[in-house]
N, C-alpha and C positions, 0 to 999 in steps of 0.2 A: 510511376516508381523510380527514382534516381538510380542511376548506374551503380553507383557506390552500395547500394542495398541489393540490387540483382545480383551484383558478383560477389557479395561478402560472405562473412561467416557469421553464422548464426550466434546471437550474443548468448543464448540461453543453453544450447547443448553443443557448440562448436562445429556442427554439420555444415556443409555447404548452404548458404540462404539463398531463398529466392524471392523473398516478399520483404517490404518494409513494414515496421510494427512501431506503435506508439508505446513506449514504454508505460505510461499511463493512459488508459483507453480515453477517447475523445468523449464516449459517453458518460463520463465521470464530470463533465463540465457543461454549461449551458453552451449553445451553439455559438454565441457571440464571443466565447472566451476559450477557444479551441486553438488560437494561434500560436505557435514557436513552442510546442509540446516535444519533448525530446524524442528522437526515433533512432532506431537501431535496425540492423538486418536480422532476419529470422527465417528458420526454415519453416515450410508450410505446416508439419505437425504441431511444432512449438507455438507457432500463431494460433494454430486452431484450437490448442488444448488452453492455452491462455485466455483467448476470446470467450471460451465458455464460463471461466471464473468472471471475467469481467462482465457478462451480462448479468449474472447473479448478484455481483458487487454493486453494479450501477443502480440496482433496485433497492438493495440492503442499507446502503450508506447514507443516503439522506435521513433515514429513520433516526439514526444515532448522531446526526451532526449537530454541531454548535455555530457553525457559520450563518452568517446572515442570509447567503443564497440557499442554503439547505432547505428551508420551508418553501420558497418558489420551486426548486426542483421536486419536493416530495408533492407538491400540489399539482404540477403541469407535467413532469417527466414520467414520476413513478407510476401514476395511474394508467399510463398508456402501455407500459412494461408489463404491469399486473394483468392487463386485459388479454394480453398475448400468453400469459403463463398461469393457467387456471389453478394448476397443482401449487404453484409457489403462493398464490393469493390465498388459497385455503390453508395452507402452512402457518402463513404469517397470522392469517386472522384467528385460527384455533388456538395458536401458541402464545397469545399476548397474556402478559402477567404483570403485576404490580411490583415496581421497584422503588427503591429509595436509596439516595446517594447523599454525600456530605459536599457542599460547595462552599468552601471556606469554613465560617462556623454554622451554617444554615443547613439544614436537613431539608432535601428536596424530594418530591414523590412524583411519579409519572406512570405510565405504562410502557412495557418492553416487549420486543419481539424476538424471536429465536432466531440465530444466525449460525452458520457453520464457522465455527472457529477455525478448523484446519485450511479450510478453502482460503481463508482471509491470510493466514500465516503462509500458506503454501504461494499466494499470489505475490508475496513480498519477497519470496525467493526469486521469482522472476524479476521482480524490480530491481533488487539489488545487482544482480547480473547486467540488466540493461542500463542501469545508470553508470555501473562501472566502464560499460563500453563507450555509452554516450560522452561522458566527461574525460575519460582518460583513455581510451582507445584501449581498454584492458579487457580481454577475454579471460572469465574466471575458468581455472581449470575444472575438469568434471570431478576430479577425486578431491576437490576442495568441498567441504560441508557449508551449507548456508543456515546458520542458525537464526531464528525469528522469535519476537515476543512483544508482549505490552509492556510499557514503562510507567511505572507509578510516579508520583511527584518527587519522592525521595530518590527514587533510582535515577531520575532524569536528572537531577541535580549532580550526581556522580557522574552520570554518562556525559554531560556537557564537558567536563575538565577533560575529557580525552580528544576533544575537537580543537584542533590548533586555530582554525578560524581564517587561514590565510594560505598563500602558496598553491603551487602547481597540485600538491596533494590533497587540497580540499576544494569541496563543490558544494553549491546550495543552489536551491530553486525555489521560485514563487511561481506556481501555476494556478491558471483561473481565478485572479485577482485574491490569492490567498487560499483557494479550496484545498489545495495541497502545497504544503511547504516540507522542505526537505534539506537536510545537509548530510555530507557524507567526507570521511577522512581516509586516506589511503596511506599505508605503511611505506616508509622509505625503502627500507630493506626488502619487502616483499609487497610487489605493486597489486599481488592479488588478496592480499591480508586488508579488507575494507570494514568500514562501519558506517551504519546509515541510520538517521533518526528522521522520523516522518509525523507531521502533524496534518491530519487528514480531516477535512470539513470542520475545522476549528477545534478539532480535538473531540473525537467520539466517546460516547459513555457506553462502557460495558459494565454490567452489573449482574448479580445471581438475584433470584427472585427474593423480595423482602429482605435484601441484605444492605447494610450500609458499609460502604467500602470508600478506601482511598482510591478514587477512580482513576484508572489508568487512562491516560490521553494520548500519549505518544506510542507510536508503534518503533520498531527497529529491526535491524537485520545486519548480522555480522558474516562475511565470508572469510574462511580461515582453513587450513590444512585439516584441524580437527574439529569436531563439534564442540559448542560451549557446553560444559556440564550443565544439565537440568534444563536446558531449553529445548523445543523442538526443532528438528532440523531435517535435511532431506538426506 
């Protein structure tokens, strides 16, 4: 562990940090694609709580992924994780449902598994704070809200217009050969006001049982002094 992490301030809660944390867990990627992941200082409690969510998501995400690497991970890594977590294995097996969605002009059908939506959005709150530290050395104040949500195709078109795409207040990342793509924008007059857009595993499919939807593929997070109306926040 580098000295800069050992003596740093936790990117997630602002307490003195004593460990180094990967903003995106190494377990989200194949072993050969784990280099150069963003890291920040984190206190032990935050690191522990975040790791619990990551263990769950590392098992769930490959099921919903569209990236070419999703299938190999689903076949090789997920069975090992499920073998160690019988409760989750039973929940997924018993909760399978039929789902339908639109892909362009074509209707698709498959099966879906249950997942904890709140855990996913809660994880993005950690990630938004971690990336702000990793890219801009910015610690988001604890009184700031972190609002998170899914972005539909129509909303994504609007959101993209808010990104300048250049300069010191813009960040982007391509991790694990495209398994996780992200971009962030930092406000000039308030460095702690940030917006992040994520494409995870090629665009995950979230759907309701037997529903045909405009499938949300992008995830996003905003750190601001006040919560964004109508969106989940911490």
